[in-house]
C-alpha positions as CSV (number, residue, x, y, z in Angstrom):
1,M,-26.3,-10.8,71.7
2,S,-28.3,-7.8,72.8
3,I,-27.4,-4.2,71.7
4,E,-30.9,-2.7,71.5
5,K,-30.4,-0.5,74.7
6,N,-26.9,0.6,73.9
7,E,-26.1,4.3,73.8
8,I,-23.7,5.9,71.5
9,K,-22.3,9.3,72.0
10,V,-19.9,11.2,69.8
11,D,-17.5,14.1,70.7
12,G,-14.3,15.6,69.4
13,F,-10.9,14.1,70.2
14,G,-8.7,16.6,68.6
15,M,-7.8,18.1,65.3
16,V,-5.1,17.3,62.6
17,P,-4.2,19.1,59.3
18,C,-6.4,18.0,56.3
19,Q,-4.7,15.2,54.4
20,S,-6.9,15.6,51.3
21,D,-5.5,18.9,50.1
22,N,-2.7,21.3,50.6
23,S,-4.8,24.0,52.4
24,N,-4.3,25.1,55.9
25,N,-7.6,23.5,57.1
26,Y,-8.0,21.1,59.8
27,E,-10.2,18.1,60.2
28,I,-11.7,16.7,63.5
29,I,-10.9,13.5,65.0
30,K,-14.1,12.0,66.3
31,R,-14.5,9.8,69.4
32,Y,-17.5,7.5,69.8
33,T,-18.5,6.1,73.3
34,L,-20.6,3.0,73.2
35,T,-22.2,2.2,76.5
36,N,-24.4,-0.9,77.3
37,K,-27.0,-1.4,80.0
38,T,-24.4,-2.4,82.6
39,K,-22.6,1.0,82.0
40,S,-19.5,-0.8,80.6
41,Y,-18.2,1.1,77.6
42,V,-15.9,1.1,74.6
43,R,-14.4,4.3,73.2
44,L,-13.3,4.4,69.6
45,I,-11.4,7.2,67.7
46,T,-11.5,7.7,63.9
47,W,-7.7,8.3,63.8
48,G,-6.5,4.9,62.6
49,A,-10.0,3.4,63.4
50,G,-8.6,2.8,66.8
51,V,-9.9,1.7,70.3
52,Q,-9.0,4.3,72.9
53,S,-10.7,2.6,75.9
54,I,-12.5,-0.5,77.1
55,S,-14.0,-0.1,80.6
56,V,-15.4,-3.3,82.2
57,P,-16.2,-4.4,85.8
58,N,-14.0,-6.5,88.1
59,A,-15.3,-9.2,90.5
60,K,-16.5,-6.4,92.9
61,G,-18.4,-4.7,90.1
62,I,-15.9,-1.7,89.8
63,L,-15.3,-0.5,86.3
64,G,-11.7,-0.2,85.1
65,D,-10.2,0.8,81.8
66,V,-8.1,-2.1,80.5
67,V,-6.7,-0.6,77.2
68,L,-3.3,1.3,77.1
69,G,-3.8,4.6,75.3
70,F,-3.7,8.3,75.4
71,N,-6.0,11.2,76.6
72,D,-5.6,13.2,73.3
73,I,-4.6,12.9,69.7
74,Q,-1.1,14.1,70.3
75,G,-0.3,11.0,72.3
76,Y,-1.4,8.8,69.3
77,L,0.5,11.0,66.9
78,S,3.7,10.5,69.0
79,N,3.3,6.8,69.6
80,R,2.3,5.1,66.4
81,F,1.9,1.4,67.4
82,I,-0.7,1.9,70.1
83,G,-4.4,1.1,69.5
84,R,-4.7,1.4,65.8
85,T,-5.9,-0.6,62.7
86,F,-3.3,-1.9,60.3
87,G,-3.5,-3.4,56.8
88,Y,-1.5,-4.8,53.9
89,E,1.6,-6.7,55.2
90,T,0.9,-5.9,58.9
91,R,4.1,-7.5,60.2
92,R,7.8,-7.2,59.7
93,V,8.7,-7.9,56.0
94,F,12.3,-8.4,55.1
95,N,14.5,-7.9,52.0
96,D,14.0,-9.6,48.8
97,I,11.4,-8.9,46.0
98,I,7.9,-10.1,46.7
99,S,5.7,-10.7,43.6
100,V,1.9,-10.3,43.6
101,N,0.6,-11.7,40.3
102,K,4.0,-11.1,38.6
103,R,4.1,-7.5,40.0
104,K,7.4,-6.8,41.9
105,L,7.1,-5.2,45.3
106,L,10.2,-4.2,47.2
107,S,9.7,-5.0,50.9
108,S,12.6,-3.5,52.6
109,T,16.1,-2.2,51.7
110,D,18.2,-4.6,53.7
111,D,18.1,-7.1,56.5
112,N,18.9,-4.5,59.2
113,S,16.1,-2.0,58.3
114,Q,13.2,-4.2,59.5
115,E,10.0,-2.2,59.7
116,I,6.8,-3.0,61.5
117,F,3.7,-1.9,59.7
118,N,5.6,-0.1,57.0
119,D,2.5,1.2,55.2
120,K,0.9,4.2,56.9
121,S,-2.2,4.3,54.8
122,F,-4.4,2.7,57.5
123,D,-3.2,3.8,60.9
124,N,-2.0,7.2,60.3
125,V,-5.2,8.6,58.6
126,N,-8.5,9.9,59.9
127,W,-11.3,7.5,58.9
128,N,-14.7,8.4,57.7
129,S,-17.4,7.4,60.2
130,H,-21.0,7.3,61.0
131,I,-23.6,5.5,63.3
132,L,-25.7,2.7,61.8
133,D,-28.3,1.5,64.2
134,N,-26.2,0.4,67.2
135,Q,-23.0,0.1,65.4
136,V,-20.2,2.6,64.6
137,V,-19.1,2.1,61.0
138,M,-15.7,3.5,59.8
139,S,-14.3,3.4,56.3
140,H,-11.2,4.5,54.4
141,L,-10.1,4.5,50.8
142,S,-6.2,4.0,50.6
143,D,-4.4,4.8,47.4
144,N,-1.0,3.1,47.0
145,E,1.1,3.3,43.8
146,N,2.0,-0.4,43.9
147,K,-1.1,-1.9,45.5
148,G,-3.8,0.3,43.9
149,K,-6.9,1.5,45.8
150,T,-8.2,-0.4,48.7
151,L,-11.6,0.4,50.2
152,T,-11.8,-0.9,53.8
153,Q,-14.8,-0.8,56.2
154,I,-14.9,-1.6,59.9
155,K,-18.1,-2.1,61.9
156,Y,-17.8,-1.9,65.7
157,S,-20.6,-3.0,68.0
158,W,-20.7,-3.4,71.9
159,T,-23.2,-5.8,73.4
160,D,-24.8,-6.0,76.9
161,E,-22.7,-9.1,77.5
162,N,-19.5,-6.9,77.2
163,E,-18.6,-8.4,73.8
164,L,-16.8,-6.1,71.3
165,H,-17.6,-7.3,67.8
166,V,-15.3,-6.2,64.9
167,N,-16.3,-6.9,61.3
168,I,-13.8,-5.8,58.6
169,R,-14.4,-5.8,54.9
170,A,-12.1,-4.8,52.1
171,T,-12.0,-4.7,48.3
172,S,-9.1,-3.6,46.0
173,T,-8.5,-2.5,42.5
174,R,-5.3,-4.4,42.1
175,S,-4.0,-7.7,43.5
176,S,-2.6,-6.9,46.9
177,S,-1.5,-8.6,50.1
178,V,-4.2,-7.5,52.6
179,D,-4.2,-8.4,56.3
180,V,-6.4,-5.8,58.2
181,T,-6.4,-6.2,62.1
182,N,-6.7,-4.2,65.2
183,C,-3.6,-3.8,67.5
184,Y,-4.1,-2.6,71.0
185,L,-2.5,-3.4,74.3
186,L,-4.5,-4.7,77.2
187,N,-3.9,-5.1,80.9
188,L,-6.9,-6.6,82.7
189,A,-5.8,-5.2,86.1
190,G,-6.1,-1.7,84.5
191,H,-4.2,0.2,81.8
192,G,-1.8,1.8,84.2
193,T,-1.0,-1.1,86.6
194,G,2.2,-2.0,84.7
195,C,4.4,-5.1,84.6
196,E,3.8,-6.3,88.1
197,E,0.1,-7.0,87.3
198,L,0.8,-8.3,83.8
199,K,2.9,-11.1,85.4
200,K,-0.2,-12.2,87.2
201,H,-2.2,-12.9,84.2
202,V,-3.0,-16.5,83.2
203,I,-3.1,-17.4,79.5
204,T,-4.5,-20.2,77.4
205,L,-3.8,-20.1,73.6
206,N,-5.5,-22.3,71.1
207,A,-2.5,-23.1,68.9
208,N,-0.2,-25.9,68.2
209,E,2.4,-24.1,66.2
210,C,4.2,-20.7,66.4
211,K,6.8,-18.6,64.8
212,R,8.7,-15.5,65.7
213,M,7.3,-12.4,64.2
214,D,10.7,-11.3,63.0
215,D,11.9,-14.7,61.6
216,K,13.3,-14.6,58.1
217,I,11.6,-16.9,55.7
218,N,13.6,-18.8,53.1
219,F,11.4,-18.6,50.0
220,K,12.9,-21.8,48.5
221,D,12.3,-23.8,51.6
222,K,10.0,-26.8,50.7
223,N,8.7,-26.6,54.4
224,I,7.7,-22.9,54.1
225,L,4.3,-23.6,55.7
226,K,5.7,-25.3,58.7
227,Y,6.3,-23.4,62.0
228,V,8.6,-23.7,64.9
229,H,7.2,-25.4,67.9
230,R,9.2,-25.6,71.2
231,K,7.2,-27.2,74.0
232,N,9.1,-25.6,76.9
233,M,8.4,-22.0,75.9
234,F,5.5,-22.2,73.5
235,D,3.2,-24.9,74.6
236,L,0.5,-22.6,75.7
237,E,-2.5,-24.8,75.1
238,N,-2.5,-25.5,78.9
239,I,-3.1,-22.8,81.5
240,I,0.1,-20.9,82.0
241,L,1.0,-18.1,84.4
242,L,2.6,-15.2,82.5
243,N,5.3,-14.7,85.2
244,K,8.7,-13.1,85.0
245,K,10.5,-16.5,84.7
246,R,8.5,-17.4,81.6
247,L,8.9,-14.1,80.0
248,Y,12.7,-13.9,80.5
249,M,13.2,-17.4,79.1
250,I,11.9,-16.2,75.7
251,P,14.4,-14.7,73.3
252,D,14.3,-10.9,73.5
253,G,12.6,-11.2,76.9
254,G,9.0,-11.7,75.8
255,Y,6.5,-13.1,73.4
256,N,6.3,-11.6,69.8
257,H,5.1,-14.6,67.9
258,F,2.5,-15.7,65.4
259,F,0.4,-18.6,66.7
260,T,-1.7,-20.9,64.5
261,D,-3.7,-24.0,64.6
262,N,-2.9,-26.5,61.8
263,E,-6.4,-27.8,62.0
264,F,-7.8,-24.6,60.7
265,L,-10.3,-25.3,57.9
266,N,-11.5,-22.0,56.4
267,N,-12.5,-18.4,57.4
268,N,-16.2,-19.1,57.2
269,Y,-16.3,-20.2,60.9
270,Y,-15.4,-18.5,64.2
271,R,-12.7,-20.2,66.3
272,F,-11.5,-19.7,69.8
273,N,-8.0,-18.1,69.8
274,A,-7.2,-17.2,73.3
275,R,-8.3,-16.7,76.9
276,I,-6.5,-14.4,79.3
277,L,-7.5,-14.2,83.0
278,H,-6.3,-11.8,85.7
279,P,-7.1,-13.7,89.0
280,P,-6.8,-10.8,91.4
281,T,-9.5,-8.8,89.7
282,G,-11.3,-11.8,88.2
283,R,-11.4,-10.1,84.8
284,F,-10.9,-12.3,81.7
285,V,-11.1,-11.7,78.0
286,E,-11.6,-14.4,75.3
287,V,-10.7,-13.7,71.8
288,Y,-12.5,-15.3,68.7
289,S,-11.9,-14.8,65.1
290,N,-12.3,-16.4,61.6
291,Q,-8.5,-16.0,60.9
292,P,-6.1,-19.0,60.9
293,G,-3.9,-17.4,63.6
294,F,-3.0,-14.5,65.9
295,H,-0.1,-12.4,66.9
296,F,0.6,-12.7,70.7
297,Y,2.8,-10.0,72.2
298,T,3.7,-9.1,75.8
299,G,4.9,-5.4,75.5
300,H,8.6,-5.9,75.9
301,D,9.4,-3.2,73.4
302,L,7.8,-0.6,75.6
303,P,10.2,1.7,77.3
304,N,12.0,0.3,80.2
305,F,12.0,3.3,82.6
306,Q,14.5,1.6,84.9
307,K,17.0,1.6,82.2
308,I,16.0,4.7,80.4
309,N,18.6,6.6,78.4
310,N,18.9,9.5,76.0
311,Q,17.8,7.3,73.1
312,Q,14.6,6.1,74.8
313,R,11.7,8.4,75.3
314,K,9.3,7.9,78.2
315,M,5.8,7.0,77.2
316,Y,3.0,8.8,79.3
317,G,-0.4,7.3,78.8
318,K,-3.9,8.2,79.9
319,D,-4.1,10.1,83.2
320,G,-0.3,10.8,82.9
321,I,0.6,7.3,83.8
322,L,4.1,6.2,82.7
323,Y,3.8,3.0,80.5
324,D,6.6,0.6,81.2
325,R,8.1,-2.6,79.7
326,Y,5.6,-5.5,80.0
327,G,2.8,-3.1,80.6
328,G,0.3,-4.8,78.4
329,F,-0.3,-7.8,76.1
330,M,-1.9,-8.0,72.7
331,V,-3.8,-10.8,70.9
332,S,-4.3,-9.7,67.4
333,P,-6.0,-12.2,64.9
334,S,-4.5,-12.2,61.5
335,C,-3.7,-14.3,58.4
336,Y,-0.7,-16.5,58.2
337,H,2.3,-14.4,59.0
338,Q,4.7,-13.8,56.1
339,V,3.9,-17.1,54.4
340,L,4.2,-17.1,50.7
341,D,3.5,-19.7,48.0
342,Y,6.0,-21.3,45.8
343,N,5.7,-18.3,43.4
344,N,6.6,-15.9,46.1
345,N,3.0,-14.6,46.3
346,F,1.5,-13.9,49.7
347,L,-1.2,-16.4,50.7
348,N,-3.4,-13.5,51.7
349,T,-3.6,-11.9,48.2
350,L,-6.9,-9.9,47.6
351,N,-7.7,-9.9,43.9
352,P,-10.1,-7.3,42.2
353,G,-13.7,-8.6,42.4
354,S,-13.0,-10.5,45.7
355,V,-13.9,-9.3,49.3
356,Y,-11.6,-9.6,52.2
357,H,-13.5,-10.4,55.4
358,H,-12.2,-10.6,58.9
359,N,-14.5,-11.0,61.9
360,M,-13.3,-11.0,65.5
361,T,-14.8,-10.7,69.0
362,L,-13.3,-9.8,72.3
363,K,-15.5,-11.3,75.0
364,F,-15.0,-9.8,78.5
365,G,-16.2,-11.4,81.7
366,V,-15.5,-11.9,85.4
367,K,-14.6,-15.2,87.1
368,T,-15.8,-15.3,90.7
369,Y,-14.1,-17.3,93.4
370,K,-16.0,-18.9,96.3
């Protein structure tokens, strides 16, 4: 891994009202551009500790931005779930009372009010940031009435081999369920190429079990640690084309599932999660992490502009491009999704005095064809 010749530039990305006081002052959203010796670059923003852009070459050496996002801060304020960092219970949590060390936490009001990422203390804030050697370090102290104070630090580095390394650490003053991860949509053909190019991607996932992200868990189920596995739709250990037929055979029209490997030992070791290839451009990305699983999503909740109505708002991304359904995919490493022990405590509970650590790498490359 080489980052010695990398260049880091910082500029302003917009302004938001100060969140630390009731004054009329504003604070600046910073953007960091990390460029390596091949001129490939990553752009980070301090709003939500997010990734705004990743520009990598195709088989012809032409750089292309492969991350869905927006040109200014207003785009991120209007579209919450694009390119952010999320924490605590980072997936849908249903009704019932969850206890963390005998402390009761109400997850949701009823079955019909499912909320994704229902805590805004990570993604809807401006993180502190600075440059440390060839890394960008972002940190944030969140204060939650039920969960206590959680200090989170994220280090980003971009290598000459086009590898984005993300190192996350967190500590808490109270026992809390913590699962911090990056969530951004990729399209290896280019961020604005849409569903037609997404369906040309070829995927390989290192997993042998999976579960829908919105499945309800029966807390009294003795097999609570077991996941659903359907070979026809979810056997992705082999190379699979992400075509229209496969997407439409999935309930709800696309993947929104947590995949895991039941041979996972512990989080002291990196493991291969997924490899996604776009044959027409030759671009591929491999995802590695020290987590037991990952969320794989194919963007079917993005607005479908062919069936747009008054209730659906069009989403215009970078360069004014209209983002459509199936416009991108996401591989987001995380802890076991919504799995609780027999005392209804989350398995990813962070206790005072302990340190949460999550390491992940996105390795971009080019496959050439003779």
